[in-house]
C-alpha positions as CSV (number, residue, x, y, z in Angstrom):
1,M,0.0,0.0,0.0
2,S,1.2,3.5,-0.8
3,D,2.0,5.8,2.1
4,N,1.0,8.9,0.1
5,Q,-2.5,9.8,1.2
6,P,-4.5,12.5,-0.5
7,P,-4.8,15.7,1.4
8,G,-7.8,15.9,3.8
9,Y,-8.4,12.2,3.7
10,G,-8.2,11.3,7.4
11,Y,-4.7,12.7,7.8
12,P,-3.6,16.2,8.4
13,S,-1.5,17.7,5.7
14,D,0.6,19.7,8.3
15,P,1.7,17.8,11.5
16,Q,2.0,21.1,13.4
17,N,-1.5,22.1,12.5
18,P,-3.5,18.9,12.9
19,Y,-6.9,20.7,12.8
20,G,-6.2,22.5,9.6
21,Q,-6.7,26.0,11.0
22,Q,-5.4,28.8,8.9
23,P,-3.4,31.6,10.5
24,P,-4.6,35.1,10.1
25,Q,-3.5,37.1,7.2
26,G,-0.1,38.7,7.6
27,V,0.8,36.6,10.8
28,P,3.4,33.9,10.3
29,P,2.7,30.5,11.7
30,Q,4.1,29.9,15.2
31,N,5.6,26.9,16.8
32,P,3.7,26.2,20.0
33,Y,6.9,24.8,21.6
34,D,8.7,28.1,21.1
35,Q,6.1,30.1,23.3
36,P,6.9,30.8,27.0
37,P,5.1,28.5,29.4
38,Q,1.9,29.8,30.8
39,Q,1.0,30.1,34.5
40,P,-1.1,27.2,35.8
41,Y,-4.8,27.9,36.0
42,G,-5.9,29.0,39.4
43,Y,-2.5,30.2,40.7
44,P,-1.8,33.9,41.3
45,Q,0.3,35.6,38.7
46,Q,3.9,36.2,39.9
47,P,4.9,39.8,39.8
48,P,8.0,40.8,37.9
49,A,11.2,40.9,39.9
50,E,12.0,44.4,41.1
51,P,15.4,45.9,40.6
52,G,17.7,45.1,43.5
53,Y,15.4,42.4,44.9
54,G,17.3,39.8,46.9
55,T,20.4,41.9,47.5
56,P,21.6,42.0,51.1
57,P,21.3,45.2,53.1
58,P,24.4,47.4,53.5
59,G,26.8,46.0,56.1
60,Y,25.3,42.5,56.0
61,G,27.9,39.9,56.8
62,Q,30.3,42.4,58.3
63,Q,31.9,41.7,61.7
64,P,30.5,43.9,64.6
65,P,33.0,46.3,66.1
66,P,34.8,45.0,69.2
67,Q,33.3,46.0,72.5
68,Q,35.4,48.1,74.9
69,P,36.1,46.4,78.2
70,Y,34.2,47.8,81.2
71,A,36.3,50.4,83.0
72,Y,35.7,50.9,86.7
73,P,35.4,54.5,87.9
74,Q,38.6,56.0,89.0
75,P,38.8,56.6,92.8
76,G,38.6,60.1,94.1
77,P,40.8,61.7,96.7
78,G,41.0,59.6,99.8
79,Q,39.4,56.6,98.2
80,A,40.8,53.2,97.5
81,P,40.6,51.4,94.1
82,Y,37.8,48.9,93.7
83,G,38.4,45.8,95.8
84,Q,41.6,47.2,97.5
85,P,42.1,48.4,101.1
86,L,42.3,52.1,101.7
87,F,45.8,52.0,103.1
88,G,48.6,49.5,103.0
89,A,50.3,47.8,106.0
90,G,52.1,51.0,106.9
91,G,48.8,52.9,107.5
92,P,47.8,56.2,105.9
93,P,50.7,58.1,104.4
94,W,49.9,61.3,106.2
95,L,51.0,59.7,109.5
96,A,54.6,59.9,108.4
97,T,54.5,63.6,107.6
98,P,54.6,66.5,110.1
99,G,51.4,67.5,111.7
100,Q,49.0,70.1,110.3
101,Y,49.7,72.4,113.2
102,G,53.5,71.8,113.2
103,G,55.6,69.6,115.4
104,P,56.9,66.1,114.8
105,P,55.0,63.5,112.7
106,R,51.7,62.5,114.2
107,T,50.9,59.2,115.8
108,M,47.6,57.5,116.8
109,A,46.4,58.6,120.2
110,T,46.6,55.8,122.8
111,A,43.6,54.3,124.5
112,G,44.8,55.8,127.8
113,D,44.9,59.3,126.3
114,R,41.4,59.0,125.0
115,F,39.9,57.6,128.2
116,L,41.5,60.4,130.2
117,A,40.2,63.0,127.8
118,R,36.6,61.5,128.2
119,L,36.9,61.7,132.0
120,I,37.8,65.4,131.8
121,D,34.8,66.0,129.5
122,V,32.5,64.2,131.9
123,G,33.8,66.5,134.6
124,V,32.9,69.5,132.5
125,L,29.4,68.2,131.9
126,I,28.7,66.6,135.3
127,I,27.2,69.8,136.8
128,P,24.6,70.4,134.1
129,L,23.8,66.7,133.9
130,Y,23.4,66.4,137.6
131,V,21.0,69.4,137.6
132,I,19.0,67.9,134.9
133,D,18.8,64.5,136.6
134,F,17.9,66.1,140.0
135,V,15.4,68.7,138.8
136,I,13.8,67.4,135.6
137,A,13.7,63.8,136.5
138,S,11.9,64.5,139.7
139,S,9.2,66.5,138.0
140,L,8.9,65.2,134.4
141,G,10.3,61.6,134.7
142,V,13.5,59.7,134.0
143,I,12.8,59.3,130.3
144,F,12.4,63.0,129.6
145,S,15.6,63.6,131.6
146,S,17.5,61.1,129.5
147,V,16.5,62.9,126.3
148,I,17.6,66.3,127.7
149,G,20.9,64.8,128.9
150,A,21.6,63.3,125.4
151,L,20.9,66.6,123.7
152,I,23.4,68.4,126.0
153,V,26.1,65.8,125.3
154,F,25.4,66.0,121.6
155,G,25.5,69.8,121.6
156,Y,28.7,70.0,123.6
157,E,30.5,67.5,121.4
158,A,29.3,69.1,118.1
159,A,30.1,72.7,119.3
160,M,33.6,71.8,120.4
161,M,34.4,69.8,117.3
162,L,33.2,72.5,114.9
163,T,34.7,75.6,116.7
164,Q,37.8,74.3,118.6
165,N,39.9,72.6,115.9
166,Q,38.3,69.2,116.5
167,Q,39.1,69.2,120.2
168,T,37.0,69.1,123.3
169,V,38.3,70.3,126.6
170,G,39.6,66.9,127.5
171,K,41.3,66.5,124.1
172,K,43.0,69.9,124.5
173,V,44.4,68.8,127.9
174,M,45.6,65.5,126.5
175,K,46.9,67.2,123.2
176,I,45.0,64.9,120.9
177,R,42.8,65.9,117.9
178,V,40.2,64.4,115.6
179,V,41.2,64.2,111.9
180,S,39.9,62.6,108.8
181,L,41.1,59.1,108.2
182,A,41.4,59.7,104.4
183,H,43.8,62.7,104.4
184,G,44.7,63.6,108.0
185,A,43.2,67.1,107.9
186,R,40.1,68.6,109.3
187,P,37.0,66.5,108.5
188,V,34.1,68.2,106.7
189,D,31.3,69.6,108.9
190,N,28.9,66.9,108.0
191,D,31.3,64.2,109.3
192,L,31.7,66.1,112.6
193,W,28.0,66.3,113.0
194,I,27.6,62.6,112.4
195,R,30.4,61.9,114.9
196,A,28.7,64.0,117.6
197,A,25.3,62.4,116.9
198,V,26.5,58.8,117.1
199,Y,28.3,59.6,120.4
200,G,25.7,61.6,122.2
201,L,22.1,61.0,120.9
202,P,21.9,57.2,121.7
203,Q,22.0,58.2,125.4
204,A,18.4,59.5,125.0
205,I,17.2,55.8,125.2
206,Y,17.0,55.0,128.8
207,C,19.3,52.3,130.0
208,L,20.0,50.9,126.5
209,G,21.6,54.1,125.4
210,S,24.0,54.0,128.3
211,L,25.0,50.4,127.4
212,F,25.6,51.5,123.7
213,S,27.7,54.4,124.8
214,M,29.9,52.1,127.0
215,L,30.4,49.7,124.0
216,D,31.1,52.7,121.8
217,C,33.9,54.0,123.9
218,L,35.4,50.5,124.5
219,W,35.4,49.6,120.8
220,L,38.9,51.1,120.3
221,L,40.5,48.5,122.5
222,W,40.1,45.8,119.9
223,D,39.8,47.9,116.7
224,K,42.9,47.5,114.5
225,P,44.8,49.2,113.2
226,F,43.2,52.7,113.7
227,Q,41.8,52.3,117.2
228,Q,38.4,53.7,116.2
229,C,35.3,54.0,118.4
230,L,32.0,53.4,116.7
231,H,31.4,57.1,116.3
232,D,34.8,57.4,114.6
233,K,33.8,54.7,112.1
234,A,30.5,56.4,111.4
235,A,32.3,59.7,110.6
236,K,35.5,58.1,109.1
237,T,37.7,59.9,111.6
238,V,40.6,58.9,113.8
239,V,42.2,60.6,116.9
240,V,45.9,61.5,116.7
241,K,48.4,62.9,119.2
242,E,50.0,66.1,118.0
243,A,52.8,66.5,120.6
């Protein structure tokens, strides 16, 4: 049998146009395999890619700048570096220098000097304190008398510290003086007020105040190396001997 079939007899004359459709006038026939693929039906159309899409932002992938190590604040005058004692084994350096008011280098006042100075101050205050205890206690009560007595002791200590070169009458006799632990000079007024308050005002509490004052004065016996009482520690002061 011959393979040549007449046109239109069951076989398409053009394999690329099996249905025999004629292209429009002036349009060349197209190959369907050369056309771009169409989007599947039912899926949203993909927008065209924008210029620069997918590029990393500026600085992406760069190493972060190294962080600076934490710096502790520098100590001020009379302050120790963080985690270190204020003074070395030799004590504050100002102890090896001549006194602020002249004379040889200063040394810490002994416990005997301080106790004798306190006894002299008690002798100065014993008359007003006795009058208060005898007159006010008999009329207003012991508690009110203790408050007035504490205010007198506080006022005496503060007035002498602020106006008499950090010396009470007893300290003048024993030639000892209150100075700042940090620099060996006159403490600021606020420290002197604190020192007088811790020493005198607790005595306003009946009975318990007297016990605290006794412990306060005895504290220097075991305090090393600066022989401070509790009111010295509160005010950051020490007592030195000038002569």
